[in-house]
N, C-alpha and C positions, 0 to 999 in steps of 0.2 A: 504493500500500500504506500502510495506517495505521501511524503511527510514534510513538505515545505511549509513554512509558516508565513504569515503576513505580519511584519513588524508594525506596530501602531505608529501612526504619524503624530508623534508627540510634538512636532514643530508647530502644530496648530494650537497647542495648549498655551494660553497666555502665561501661566506660571512657568512652563518650561522655557518659553521665549525669554522671559525675564531672567531666568537662571542663566541662559546662554549669554545674554548681554553682560550680566555681572561677571561671568567667567572670563569673557574676552577682555573686559575692562581690567580685571585683575591681572591678566597676562600682560597687557600693555603696561600697566603701572609697575609690575615686577620687572619687566624688561628695562623700563626707564631707570629704575633704581639700580639695577645691575650695571648699566652703562655709566650712570653717574658715579658709581662707586669705583669702577675699573678705570674710568677715564677714556676719553674718545680715541686715544692712540693705542689702546691695548688690543692685542690680537684676540683676546678673549671676547671682545665685542662681537666678533663674527659668530662665535659659538652662542653668545647670548641671543643674537638675532635668529640664528638657526633653531635654538631651543624654543624661542617664542613662536616662530613659525610652526614648529612641530606641535606645540601645545594648542595653538589656535586651530591648526588643521585637524587635530584630533577632536577638538570641541565641535567644529563644523560637521565633521563626518559622523560624530556621535548623534547629532540632531538631524542630519540629512545624509544618511548612509549612501544614497545614490551618488553623491559627489565623490565618495571614495572610489566607486566603480568607474566614474568618468575619468578620474585621475589615472587609474590603472590602465584604462583603455588608451588614453593619450600617451602615457609613458611607454607602453609596450609598442604601440604603432609607430612612434617616432624614434624609438631606441634612445631616448634622451639621456638615460643614465650613462650609457656607454659614451655618448658624445661628451658628457660632462667630464668623465675620467680622461678622455683623450685630450681635453683642453686643460688638464691639471686641476680640475675641480673635484670635490668629493662625489662619490657615487651616491645617487639618491634612490636607487632601486630598492635595496633592502630596507632603508628607513621608511620609504613610502609604503611598502608592503606591510611592514610592522605596524605603522600608524593606522593604516586602513583596517588591518585585522583586529588590532586591539580596540579601536573605536567601535567596530561593528559587533565584536564580542561583548564589549561593555554595554552597548545599547541593548543587545539581546538580554543580558543578565538584568539590566535595569528594568526592562519592560516585560519580563517573562510571565508575570502574573496576568498581564492584559492580553498576552498572545493567545493564538488559537490552539496551541499545543507545543510540545517539545520540538526542538530543531532536529528532525530526522534526516537521514541521507537516503536518497532513492537508488534505483538500480544502477543508473549511470555513474553516480558517485562511488558506489561500492565496486563497480567494475574497474574504474580508473584507479581506485586505491589498491585493488588486488593486482593490477598491472604493475604498480609501483613496488609492491612486495616482491614480485618476480625480479624486478631490477635489483632489489636489495639482495636476494638470494644469489643472483648471478655474480654480484660483486664479491661474494665471500671467497671464491677461488680464483679471482682475476689476477693476471700477471702484474698489472699496474693497479694496485688497490686504491691508491690515492685518486687516480683519475676516475675509477669506478665509483667510489663513494662521493666524489664531487658531482657526478651525474645523478646519483641517487638523491643528494641534497637538493639539486636543481629541480628534480622531479617533484619532490614534496613541497618545495617553495612554489612551484607552478600550481600544485594542487591547492595550496592555501589561497593563492590569487584566484583560482577557479571558484572556490567556495565563497570568497569575499564578493565576487561579482554576482554570483547567482542569488545570494541572499541579500544583496544590496539593491538589486533591481526588482522592485515589487510591483510596479504598475506598467501598463503598456506604454505610457508616455516616457517613463524613465528608460525602459528597454529600447524604445525606438530612438531616443536621444543618444543612447550609448552606441547604437549601430551607426547613426549618422556621424558621431564623433570619430568612429573608426574609419569611415569613408573619408572624412575631411582630413584627418590626421595622416592619412596615406596619400590623398590626392594633392595636398599642398606641396610636399616634397617632390611628387611626380611632376607638378606644374613647374617647379624650379628646374627639374631635369629637362622638360620641354624647352624652357628658356635657354638652357645650355646648348641644346641641340640646334635650335634656330639661330642663335648668335655665335656659336662656336667658341664661347667663352667657358671652357671647362676648368679654368683656373679658380673660378669663384665657386666655392663649395657651400656657401651659405651656412657657415658655422658647423659644418659636418652633416647637415640635413640632406645634401645631395652630393655625394662623392662619386667620382668616376675613376675607373681603372683602365689604363692602356694595356690591353691584352690581345693575344692572338685570336682572331675570329675565324680565319681559314689559314691553311698552311702558308707561312711566310708573310701574312698580312696582319697588321695590328691596328685596332681601332679603340676609341674611348667607349667603354661600356658603362652605362649608368648602373651604379651600385647602391644608391640610396643611402640612408643613415646606417645600414648594416654593413656596408662596404663589401658586398659579395653579390655580383650581378645575377648569378643563377638563382640564388635564394630570393633576391629582391624581385626577380621576375615571377617567382612562385607566389610571393605575397601580393604583388600587383594583380596577378591573374585572379586570385580568389576575391580580392576587394572589388575588382571590376565586375564580378558576378553580382555582388551586393548592389553595386552602383547601377547596373543595367536594370535591375528590378525597380529601383527607385525612379529611374528615368521613365520606365513604362507605367508605373502605378501611382506616382505622386499626383495629387489633385491640384495643389498649388502650382501656379505657373513658375514662380521663382524657385521653388524647390526642384521642379522638373528641369529648369534651366541650370541650376547648380549641379544636379545629377548628370545632365548631359555634358556640361563642361568638365566635370570630374572624370566621367567615362572617357572622354577624348584624351585627357591628360594621362590617365592610367593606361589606356591602350597604346598611346604613342610612346610612353615611357617603357612599357613592356617590350615593344619592338626594339627600342634602343638599349635594352639590356643585352641584346644579341644572344639571348637564351633560347635555344631551339626547343627545350622542354616547355618553357613558359609560352612560347609561340603556339606549339601544338595544343597545350592545355587550353589556351585562350580560344582557339578555333573549336576544339571539342566542346567546350562549355557553351559557347555561343550557339552552336548547333543544338545542343541539348535544351538550352533555354528556348530556342525557336520551336522545338518539338513540344516542349511543355506548354508553351503559350499558343500552340496550334497555329503557327504562322503558315500561311498558304504556301504550298510548294513552289508556285511561280515566283512569289516574292523571295523565297529562300534562294532560288536559282539566280534571280537577278542580283541579289546581294553577293552571292558567290562570284558571279561574273564581274561585278564591280570591284570586288576584292582582288580578283586575279588581274584586273586592269591596273589597280593601284600598285600591285607588286612590281609592275614594269617601271614605276617611277621611284622605287626604293633604291638606295645606293647599291652599287655593284657588289660591294663587300657583303652587304646584308643578304642580297639574293644568293650570293655564293654560299653564305653561311646556312641559309635555309635549304638550298639545293643539296647541301651535303647530307641531308636526311635521306636522299635517294640512294645513298650508299647502302642503306638497309634493304635494297631491292632483293627479294628472295631468289631472283633468277640467277644471281651471281653466287659464287662459292663463299662460304662464311669467312674463310681465311683471307680471300681477296678483299672483301668488304672491310674487314677489320684493319688490314694494313694500309688501306687507302687513306685513312684519317687517323692522326696520332691521338686525337681525343677519344675516338671510338675504341682504338686499340687499348688505351689506358683504362677506360671504363670497363671494357670487357675483362681485362685482367683483374680489376678491382671486384667486379661482381662475381666472377668465377672463384676468386680467392675467398670471398665471403661464403660461397656455397661449400667450399672445402672445409672452412672452419666449422660450419654447421654439421657437415658430415662427420667430423671428428669429435664434436661436442654437441650432440643432438638435443639434449634435455635443456640445459641452461646456457649453452654457448660458451664463448671464451671470456665472458664478463662484460657488463655494460661499460661503454667507453673504452673498450680494449681492442676494437677492430684494428686501429691504426698501428698499435705496437706489435700486432701479430701479422700484419700484412706481408712484410718481406719474407717471412718464413714460408708462406703459402704461395706467393707470387713467383718465387724462385722455382717452384715445382712446375709452373705453367710455361715460363719462358716467353711470354707475350711481350713484355717490356722490361727495361732494365733501368728504370728511374730509381734513384736511391731516396731514402727517407720514408716517413710514414705517409700513408694514403688513406682516403676515405672510401666507403663502399659505393657511393653514388646511387643508392637505392635504399629508401627507408625500410623496405620489406626484407631485402637481403641483409642489410645492417642488423635488423632485429633478429633475423635467423642466426646470424653469425655471433652476435653478442649475447643474446638471451635465449636462443634455442627455440624448441617447440613451445615451451610455456610462454615465452616472450611474444612469439608471433600470434599465438592464441589470444594473449592479452591485448595486443594491438588491434587485431581484427574484432575482438569483443568490444573494445573501446569505440571504434568507428561504428560497429554494428548497433550497439546499444543506443548511442546518441542519435544515429540516423533513424532507427526504428521508432524511438520515443518521439522524435520530432515529427516523423510522418504521422504518428498517432495524434499528436497535438494539432497538426494541420487538419485532419479529418474531424477532430472534436470541435475545433474552433469554428469550422464551417457550419456547425449545427447551432451556433449562437449568433443570432442576427446582430446583436449589439457589438460583437467582437469579431465578426467574420472578416472585417477589413484587414485583420492581422495575418490572414492565410498567406498572401504573397510575401509578406515579410518573413514568415517562417520558411517558406519555400526558398527564399534567397539564401538564408543561412544554410539550409540543407544542401543546396547546390554549391555553396562556397566550400563546405566541408568535402563534398565530392571533388571539387576542383583541387583541393589540397591533396586528397588521396590519389588523384590521377597524376599530378606532378611529382608526387613522392615515389613513383615508380622509378624515376631516374635521378632522384635527389635524396640524400641521406637525411638524418634527423637533426640537423643544426637548426637553431632558431625555432624550437618546438613551442615556445611561448605563444607564437601566433596561432598554432593549432589549439592550444589550451584556451586562448581567447575565443575562438569559434565555438569550442565545446561549451564554454561558460555561457555564451549568448544562447546556444541551443538549449541547454538544460534550464536556463532561466525562463525560456519560452515555455517549456513543458511544465515548470512550476506554476507559472501564471495560468496556463490552461487548466491545470488541475484545480486551482482555486476557483476559477470560473465554473468548472464542471461541478465542483462540490456545491457552489451556490445555486447552480441550476439543477442539482441532483442528477447529474449525468455520470456515467462510469469514468473512472480516472484513466489517464494515459499510461500509467505504470502500475 
């Protein structure tokens, strides 16, 4: 039985509002006294301001938990914490997560008597937690135990963020606002990338929000690849592709003309930025998802063919290097021998070696793999048996599924598939349930967009390993929050629950 609760909106209580005002005033007065005592030139003033901001933020999130979710969405989408550390500033990721978690937990404990029940976890939450336990078990016998336990720590940090978001977003308005913030926080850096492409001014990285890397796109040819705030073009393309899915649905379904215009502009920037990552996987994912959306929306075949012809025409005007990059996908033509296709492109050759090495690791360690986070340190041992390439150093699996098999074995891949499956099935149930509620039926395409965004991530993960998994966790959080809302609506309408 589904067990999410609705936290009471104590911010509407005059007594609570008065308490909040007094608390914020006390924080400001305390900060002023500390600065006066330490002196304006003291380095401790910075810590005083930081502490004051943390206390004020905790107070705000305590009374308005949704703001905590908004902050987490923005910091994840923009990778702002890493940008801070690159510029010599303190990391804000862990403090922000701690503040949001403490504030939401304190709010729950404060209002538990008024709540509709205890804070239970549903099927998706238990499935994800069990998957994390498999990670922990795989770390026990890992060659590089420090790397393994670091991955486990990151997993459960992401799990805490996941819980914070799903229990902070209590209403459709809050949930929709969080989704829009994800779109905008991704589209703004993408727009900066579009500016770089049109002006050729790649030296301006906008404080780290839009970084580009000069990399080989075809044999012997180097181009600037948009890498966004994460500084990795292939993964940035993966992120752009799934956010584009969310944006296309907003473009199609928003009633307000200015929101529709904003979504259209964002979709243009996201699509163009995806192209300029030069990521073949992101390009294919984008095309696949646009076709799936067209099928889901029952677009007329004639219109679909027209759009396809227009797209083929636009391809003729793309830079020669980009067309060569996309044309290299034809190396996978099954009419040629496997060995010939592999050796025609160094990138394919390397990825083939990495994927086959991962399968060898799984064959030797079928239950729990070589240990989470330990593919790279084991790679050379297995690649030397294949003889496909002779690059030194640690490599990555270039497939989330093969990486999962290699590092966490059969239990790990079952956990991953169960995570995707449980979230998608529950979200599908929420879609059907919400359609039976006239006052909330407008949420159905919103839920569909998140469902297709998760599918986009799963498709692109066939050729990308599990770096930057926090973006997948963010999608999971939005999906599960949607099922929680639906179950509350179903309970109010006396309909069966989605889980």
